[in-house]
C-alpha positions, 0 to 999 in steps of 0.5 A: 505462556512459554510457548507463547513467549518463545513464539514471539521471540522466534525469528521466523516469527518475525520475519513473517511480520516484516514480509506482510507489512512490506507491501501495507508500508508501500501503500500506506504511503502512497495512499498518503501522499494522496490524501496530504494533496487533498485527494482520497484515492480509493482506487489502491485495491485495484491499482495494486492488483494491475501493478502486481500483474503488469510487473510480474508479466514483464518478469515473465516477458524477459525485464530484469526484477527491477525493470518488472518494478519499474512498470509496476510503479508506471502502470500505478501512476497510469491509473493515478493520472486517470484519477487525477483528471476525473477528480482534480481536473473534473471535479467528480467525487473522489470515492465514485472515481476511486472505486471506479478505478478499482473495478477498471484496473482489476478487470483490465488486470483479469482481462489481460492475463486470460489473454496472455495465457488462454489455455494455461491452468496454473499460473506460469512462474517466474524466478522472484528476488532473492533473500537479501545477507550480510546484515548485522540484523538477523530478521532482514537477511531473510528478506528481499530487497523491495522490503529494504526499500519500502523502510527506506521509503518512510524516513524519504517520504517523512523528510519530502513532506516536512523538510522541502518545498515539494511537500510543503507546496502538497500539504498546502494544497491538501489543508488550504488550496485557496491559500496555495493558489494566492502564493502562486502555487498550481493547485491541480499541477501539485495535485496531480504529482501528488496523485501520480507518485502515491499510485506509483508506490500503490503498484509498487506495493502490488508488485511486492506480491508477485516479484517478491513474496510469491513467484506468480500472479493469482486472482485475488491476491491483493486480498483487500490490502488496499483497503487495510493501507486507507485505514492505517492512514487515518490510524496514523493521522496522515504521519509517514513514521505512524503509518509504518508502526499501524502496518507492523502492528496489523502485520504482526497480528495477521503473522499471529494469527496465521501461527494460531492456525497452525498450533490449533491456538495451543500457544494461547491455550485456546481451541477456537474455530478458525475463522476467529484467528482469521478475523484477528488482524481486521478486529485488531484494526479496528479497535485502533481506527475507533481509538485514534481516528476521533483525535486524528488531523486530517488534511482540511482540503481533503475530499473537495474538488477545487477550481482555480480563482474559487474562494 
Protein backbone atom coordinates (compact mmCIF):
# COMPACT_ATOMS: atom_id res chain seq x y z
CA UNK A 1 0.00 0.00 0.00
CA UNK A 2 2.87 2.37 0.77
CA UNK A 3 4.29 1.76 -2.69
CA UNK A 4 0.91 2.61 -4.19
CA UNK A 5 0.70 5.89 -2.29
CA UNK A 6 4.29 6.70 -3.20
CA UNK A 7 3.50 6.14 -6.86
CA UNK A 8 0.40 8.36 -6.80
CA UNK A 9 2.23 11.08 -4.87
CA UNK A 10 5.25 11.22 -7.18
CA UNK A 11 5.58 14.29 -9.42
CA UNK A 12 6.88 12.31 -12.46
CA UNK A 13 3.65 10.28 -12.47
CA UNK A 14 1.47 13.39 -12.68
CA UNK A 15 3.81 14.92 -15.26
CA UNK A 16 3.11 11.85 -17.39
CA UNK A 17 -0.64 12.15 -16.78
CA UNK A 18 -0.73 15.75 -18.00
CA UNK A 19 1.46 14.98 -21.01
CA UNK A 20 -0.72 12.04 -22.05
CA UNK A 21 -3.87 14.12 -21.54
CA UNK A 22 -2.77 17.05 -23.74
CA UNK A 23 -3.66 15.64 -27.20
CA UNK A 24 -6.86 14.22 -25.71
CA UNK A 25 -7.86 17.66 -24.39
CA UNK A 26 -7.23 19.32 -27.75
CA UNK A 27 -8.94 16.58 -29.74
CA UNK A 28 -11.94 16.38 -27.42
CA UNK A 29 -12.47 20.14 -27.63
CA UNK A 30 -12.35 19.83 -31.40
CA UNK A 31 -14.98 17.08 -31.48
CA UNK A 32 -17.08 19.02 -29.00
CA UNK A 33 -17.16 22.13 -31.21
CA UNK A 34 -18.24 20.08 -34.23
CA UNK A 35 -20.94 18.19 -32.36
CA UNK A 36 -22.30 21.26 -30.58
CA UNK A 37 -23.12 22.56 -34.06
CA UNK A 38 -24.79 19.26 -35.02
CA UNK A 39 -22.00 17.59 -37.01
CA UNK A 40 -20.36 14.32 -35.97
CA UNK A 41 -16.72 14.28 -37.09
CA UNK A 42 -15.30 10.76 -37.11
CA UNK A 43 -12.45 12.04 -39.25
CA UNK A 44 -10.52 13.01 -36.12
CA UNK A 45 -8.21 10.00 -36.19
CA UNK A 46 -7.01 10.80 -39.71
CA UNK A 47 -6.96 14.56 -39.10
CA UNK A 48 -4.67 14.03 -36.12
CA UNK A 49 -2.33 11.93 -38.28
CA UNK A 50 -2.32 14.56 -41.03
CA UNK A 51 -1.76 17.36 -38.51
CA UNK A 52 1.09 15.44 -36.89
CA UNK A 53 2.82 14.95 -40.22
CA UNK A 54 2.15 18.42 -41.66
CA UNK A 55 3.37 20.25 -38.56
CA UNK A 56 6.46 18.07 -38.26
CA UNK A 57 7.48 18.27 -41.92
CA UNK A 58 7.00 22.07 -41.89
CA UNK A 59 9.41 22.37 -38.96
CA UNK A 60 11.80 19.91 -40.60
CA UNK A 61 11.83 22.13 -43.71
CA UNK A 62 12.87 25.14 -41.62
CA UNK A 63 9.67 26.63 -40.20
CA UNK A 64 9.46 27.61 -36.55
CA UNK A 65 7.70 25.38 -34.07
CA UNK A 66 4.71 27.72 -33.78
CA UNK A 67 4.54 27.93 -37.56
CA UNK A 68 4.39 24.13 -37.56
CA UNK A 69 1.46 24.31 -35.15
CA UNK A 70 -0.22 26.76 -37.52
CA UNK A 71 0.36 24.45 -40.48
CA UNK A 72 -1.17 21.57 -38.54
CA UNK A 73 -4.20 23.71 -37.68
CA UNK A 74 -4.66 24.75 -41.31
CA UNK A 75 -4.33 21.12 -42.41
CA UNK A 76 -7.04 20.12 -39.95
CA UNK A 77 -9.25 23.00 -41.06
CA UNK A 78 -8.86 21.92 -44.70
CA UNK A 79 -10.09 18.41 -43.92
CA UNK A 80 -12.85 19.97 -41.83
CA UNK A 81 -13.90 22.01 -44.86
CA UNK A 82 -14.10 18.83 -46.92
CA UNK A 83 -16.13 17.07 -44.24
CA UNK A 84 -18.49 20.04 -43.96
CA UNK A 85 -18.94 20.17 -47.73
CA UNK A 86 -19.94 16.51 -47.78
CA UNK A 87 -22.20 16.55 -44.74
CA UNK A 88 -23.60 20.08 -44.53
CA UNK A 89 -23.92 21.08 -48.18
CA UNK A 90 -24.55 17.64 -49.69
CA UNK A 91 -26.26 16.09 -46.69
CA UNK A 92 -24.29 12.85 -46.85
CA UNK A 93 -23.96 10.45 -43.94
CA UNK A 94 -21.75 11.99 -41.27
CA UNK A 95 -20.55 8.53 -40.23
CA UNK A 96 -19.45 7.54 -43.72
CA UNK A 97 -17.92 10.92 -44.50
CA UNK A 98 -15.96 10.95 -41.24
CA UNK A 99 -14.57 7.48 -41.77
CA UNK A 100 -13.69 8.44 -45.34
CA UNK A 101 -11.84 11.52 -44.07
CA UNK A 102 -9.88 9.32 -41.65
CA UNK A 103 -8.85 6.94 -44.43
CA UNK A 104 -8.03 9.79 -46.83
CA UNK A 105 -6.00 11.85 -44.35
CA UNK A 106 -4.09 8.83 -43.06
CA UNK A 107 -3.30 7.63 -46.57
CA UNK A 108 -2.22 11.08 -47.75
CA UNK A 109 0.10 11.49 -44.76
CA UNK A 110 1.61 8.06 -45.42
CA UNK A 111 2.05 8.79 -49.12
CA UNK A 112 3.57 12.22 -48.47
CA UNK A 113 6.03 10.70 -46.00
CA UNK A 114 7.11 8.01 -48.45
CA UNK A 115 7.55 10.57 -51.22
CA UNK A 116 9.43 13.03 -49.01
CA UNK A 117 11.74 10.44 -47.46
CA UNK A 118 12.03 7.56 -49.93
CA UNK A 119 15.38 6.21 -48.72
CA UNK A 120 15.15 6.82 -44.99
CA UNK A 121 15.05 3.82 -42.65
CA UNK A 122 14.29 5.81 -39.50
CA UNK A 123 12.36 9.11 -39.36
CA UNK A 124 14.45 12.30 -39.28
CA UNK A 125 14.22 14.25 -36.05
CA UNK A 126 13.59 17.89 -35.18
CA UNK A 127 14.15 20.03 -32.10
CA UNK A 128 10.76 19.92 -30.31
CA UNK A 129 9.24 22.36 -27.85
CA UNK A 130 11.34 22.63 -24.70
CA UNK A 131 9.80 22.19 -21.24
CA UNK A 132 8.76 25.39 -19.54
CA UNK A 133 10.38 26.66 -16.37
CA UNK A 134 9.56 29.09 -13.59
CA UNK A 135 6.01 27.93 -12.87
CA UNK A 136 4.93 27.80 -9.22
CA UNK A 137 3.35 24.38 -9.89
CA UNK A 138 6.15 21.79 -10.26
CA UNK A 139 4.14 19.55 -12.61
CA UNK A 140 3.88 22.37 -15.16
CA UNK A 141 7.65 22.94 -15.20
CA UNK A 142 8.09 19.67 -17.09
CA UNK A 143 5.40 20.50 -19.66
CA UNK A 144 5.68 22.38 -22.94
CA UNK A 145 3.82 25.42 -24.22
CA UNK A 146 1.30 23.25 -26.08
CA UNK A 147 0.14 21.67 -22.83
CA UNK A 148 -0.41 25.12 -21.31
CA UNK A 149 -2.25 26.12 -24.49
CA UNK A 150 -4.53 23.08 -24.19
CA UNK A 151 -5.35 23.90 -20.57
CA UNK A 152 -6.09 27.54 -21.42
CA UNK A 153 -8.34 26.52 -24.30
CA UNK A 154 -10.73 24.70 -21.95
CA UNK A 155 -12.10 27.84 -20.22
CA UNK A 156 -11.80 29.76 -23.49
CA UNK A 157 -13.98 27.28 -25.38
CA UNK A 158 -16.42 27.16 -22.45
CA UNK A 159 -16.68 30.95 -22.48
CA UNK A 160 -17.04 30.98 -26.26
CA UNK A 161 -19.88 28.46 -26.23
CA UNK A 162 -21.75 29.76 -23.21
CA UNK A 163 -21.10 33.50 -23.11
CA UNK A 164 -20.81 34.76 -26.68
CA UNK A 165 -23.31 35.26 -29.53
CA UNK A 166 -21.24 32.96 -31.75
CA UNK A 167 -21.36 30.19 -29.17
CA UNK A 168 -25.11 30.62 -28.76
CA UNK A 169 -25.53 30.44 -32.53
CA UNK A 170 -23.45 27.25 -32.73
CA UNK A 171 -25.46 25.64 -29.97
CA UNK A 172 -28.70 26.74 -31.58
CA UNK A 173 -27.90 25.16 -34.96
CA UNK A 174 -26.95 21.99 -33.08
CA UNK A 175 -30.27 21.90 -31.21
CA UNK A 176 -32.83 23.39 -33.59
CA UNK A 177 -31.49 24.59 -36.96
CA UNK A 178 -34.98 25.53 -38.18
CA UNK A 179 -35.39 27.93 -35.26
CA UNK A 180 -31.91 29.30 -35.91
CA UNK A 181 -32.81 29.96 -39.52
CA UNK A 182 -36.00 31.65 -38.34
CA UNK A 183 -33.81 34.07 -36.37
CA UNK A 184 -31.93 34.98 -39.54
CA UNK A 185 -28.88 32.79 -38.90
CA UNK A 186 -27.06 31.03 -41.72
CA UNK A 187 -27.11 27.41 -40.55
CA UNK A 188 -24.70 26.13 -43.20
CA UNK A 189 -22.12 28.87 -42.57
CA UNK A 190 -22.24 28.32 -38.82
CA UNK A 191 -21.80 24.57 -39.17
CA UNK A 192 -18.94 25.08 -41.63
CA UNK A 193 -17.22 27.38 -39.16
CA UNK A 194 -17.66 25.01 -36.21
CA UNK A 195 -16.41 21.98 -38.13
CA UNK A 196 -13.39 23.83 -39.48
CA UNK A 197 -12.51 25.29 -36.06
CA UNK A 198 -12.93 21.91 -34.38
CA UNK A 199 -10.88 20.17 -37.05
CA UNK A 200 -8.13 22.76 -36.64
CA UNK A 201 -7.91 21.79 -32.95
CA UNK A 202 -7.71 18.14 -34.00
CA UNK A 203 -4.77 18.98 -36.26
CA UNK A 204 -3.02 20.73 -33.36
CA UNK A 205 -3.69 17.67 -31.19
CA UNK A 206 -1.79 15.59 -33.72
CA UNK A 207 1.00 18.16 -33.94
CA UNK A 208 1.55 17.87 -30.19
CA UNK A 209 2.75 14.32 -30.73
CA UNK A 210 5.45 15.26 -33.24
CA UNK A 211 6.40 18.72 -32.00
CA UNK A 212 6.25 18.19 -28.24
CA UNK A 213 5.80 14.62 -27.01
CA UNK A 214 8.24 13.22 -29.60
CA UNK A 215 10.61 14.72 -32.15
CA UNK A 216 9.73 12.71 -35.25
CA UNK A 217 6.79 11.33 -37.20
CA UNK A 218 5.97 7.66 -36.78
CA UNK A 219 3.23 5.62 -38.36
CA UNK A 220 0.47 4.62 -35.93
CA UNK A 221 1.66 7.24 -33.43
CA UNK A 222 -1.90 8.55 -32.98
CA UNK A 223 -2.84 5.00 -31.95
CA UNK A 224 -6.58 5.40 -31.50
CA UNK A 225 -6.49 8.67 -29.56
CA UNK A 226 -9.03 10.16 -31.96
CA UNK A 227 -11.63 7.50 -31.14
CA UNK A 228 -10.98 8.06 -27.45
CA UNK A 229 -11.74 11.77 -27.95
CA UNK A 230 -15.09 10.92 -29.54
CA UNK A 231 -15.97 8.81 -26.50
CA UNK A 232 -14.78 11.50 -24.08
CA UNK A 233 -17.22 14.02 -25.56
CA UNK A 234 -20.09 11.71 -24.62
CA UNK A 235 -18.57 11.22 -21.17
CA UNK A 236 -18.36 15.00 -20.81
CA UNK A 237 -21.98 15.55 -21.88
CA UNK A 238 -20.65 18.04 -24.44
CA UNK A 239 -19.21 20.35 -21.75
CA UNK A 240 -15.60 21.60 -21.95
CA UNK A 241 -14.95 21.40 -18.20
CA UNK A 242 -16.05 17.78 -17.98
CA UNK A 243 -14.07 17.08 -21.16
CA UNK A 244 -10.93 18.16 -19.32
CA UNK A 245 -11.84 15.88 -16.42
CA UNK A 246 -12.44 12.96 -18.78
CA UNK A 247 -9.14 13.47 -20.58
CA UNK A 248 -7.26 13.60 -17.28
CA UNK A 249 -9.07 10.50 -16.02
CA UNK A 250 -8.19 8.49 -19.12
CA UNK A 251 -4.60 9.78 -18.99
CA UNK A 252 -4.39 8.78 -15.32
CA UNK A 253 -5.22 5.16 -16.09
CA UNK A 254 -2.95 5.19 -19.16
CA UNK A 255 -0.01 6.49 -17.11
CA UNK A 256 -0.88 3.98 -14.40
CA UNK A 257 -0.76 1.02 -16.75
CA UNK A 258 2.61 2.18 -18.09
CA UNK A 259 3.98 2.35 -14.56
CA UNK A 260 2.46 -1.02 -13.69
CA UNK A 261 4.16 -2.58 -16.70
CA UNK A 262 7.49 -1.17 -15.54
CA UNK A 263 7.03 -2.51 -12.02
CA UNK A 264 5.32 -5.73 -13.04
CA UNK A 265 2.32 -4.72 -10.98
CA UNK A 266 4.42 -4.66 -7.85
CA UNK A 267 2.99 -1.35 -6.73
CA UNK A 268 -0.35 -3.11 -6.19
CA UNK A 269 0.92 -6.55 -5.31
CA UNK A 270 -0.32 -7.96 -8.62
CA UNK A 271 1.44 -10.17 -11.11
CA UNK A 272 -0.66 -10.05 -14.25
CA UNK A 273 -0.01 -10.31 -18.02
CA UNK A 274 0.96 -6.95 -19.49
CA UNK A 275 -2.01 -7.14 -21.89
CA UNK A 276 -4.33 -6.60 -18.93
CA UNK A 277 -2.48 -3.42 -18.05
CA UNK A 278 -2.85 -2.23 -21.66
CA UNK A 279 -6.59 -2.81 -21.37
CA UNK A 280 -6.91 -0.77 -18.18
CA UNK A 281 -7.51 2.77 -19.56
CA UNK A 282 -9.90 1.54 -22.25
CA UNK A 283 -11.83 -0.67 -19.84
CA UNK A 284 -12.22 2.23 -17.45
CA UNK A 285 -13.34 4.47 -20.33
CA UNK A 286 -16.05 1.94 -21.22
CA UNK A 287 -17.21 1.76 -17.61
CA UNK A 288 -17.36 5.55 -17.40
CA UNK A 289 -19.34 5.77 -20.64
CA UNK A 290 -21.84 3.17 -19.45
CA UNK A 291 -22.38 5.13 -16.23
CA UNK A 292 -22.92 8.55 -17.82
CA UNK A 293 -24.11 7.95 -21.40
CA UNK A 294 -27.73 7.33 -20.44
CA UNK A 295 -27.93 10.69 -18.71
CA UNK A 296 -26.04 12.61 -21.39
CA UNK A 297 -28.05 15.40 -23.02
CA UNK A 298 -26.77 15.30 -26.58
CA UNK A 299 -27.45 18.06 -29.15
CA UNK A 300 -30.86 17.28 -30.63
CA UNK A 301 -29.85 17.99 -34.25
CA UNK A 302 -26.62 15.97 -34.05
CA UNK A 303 -26.09 13.91 -37.24
CA UNK A 304 -29.25 15.35 -38.83
CA UNK A 305 -28.72 17.07 -42.21
CA UNK A 306 -30.54 20.35 -42.66
CA UNK A 307 -31.55 22.07 -45.86
CA UNK A 308 -32.56 25.68 -45.98
CA UNK A 309 -36.30 26.20 -45.78
CA UNK A 310 -37.04 22.80 -44.24
CA UNK A 311 -39.24 22.56 -41.15
